[in-house]
N, C-alpha and C positions, 0 to 999 in steps of 0.2 A: 331416175335412170328412165330413158327412154322406153315407150313399149314398142319400138320392132327391136332394138338392142336385149330386150328382158324375151321375147322370142328366142333371138336365136340364142343365147346364154339355155332357156327351157329346150331346145329342139332341137339345137345342136349339140348337145350330147345322148340322141338316141341314136346314131351310126354305136358311140362309144357304149352305149350299155348292152347293143345288141352282141359288139365282141365281145362283150367281158361275159356276158349269158353263155353265149359259146364257151368260150376257154376255158372256167369254171364246169360249166359241164363235164368237157374234157376231160380238167384235171385230176375232176372227183372220182368221174369214173376210171380212168390212168389207174388214178389213188385205188382204191376199190378191186381191181384187177389186180394190182400189184400184190396186195393182202391178202387174196381168197385163189392166185394163181385162175382166174377161171378167160383166161382169155381176150381176146378184145371185144369180147360182148358190153359187157360194162361200159367200158368206155364211145362202144359206140350208141348206146343206151345215155350213158350223160348226153356227149354229144346231141342227139334224140332232140334228150330234155331241152339242149341251154340254146338249142335253133325254136323251141316251140316257146320259148320262156322269152327268147328275146322278138318273136314275131307280137307276141303277145303285147312287152311294152312298146313295141313300135304302133299297136295297133290302140292300146291306150292313146298315146300321143297323139294319136291322128283324131280318136274320138274330143277329146281336150281343145285339140285345133279347132275344129267342126266346133264345137262348142263355142271357145268364143268370138270364133267370125260372127256365128247367126247372133251373136249378145253384142255385136257392134254394129252388125247393122239393124239390128233392133233400136238404137240407140239415135242411128244416122235416121232412119227412117222417122225415128222420135223430132227428132232435130228440124227436120229438111220440113213435117207437117205445123211445127211448133214457127217456123221461121214463116212460113207462107198462113197461116190465121192471123198470126202479127203482122204481113203484110198488109193480109186484107180487111183488117182492123183499122190500119190508119189509113186507108186509102179513101 
């Protein structure tokens, strides 16, 4: 699989993961509110926790993308250095 398509698959799901975190937190909070009769408070707490979990997911994906970009940059720098050293030896 080509690297750019792999990245689309990996990072294209970040928005979906965020939405699922928020919706799941809200759903669980509403379910608990229905069981305990606590009004909207647990649902709001679940929504807040879902948003926090979603942002955490985005943050982790961003850190992973940064690490991958740094690794790729280092590999490219090494390849350029090796190319120039080889060219200087051949000259």
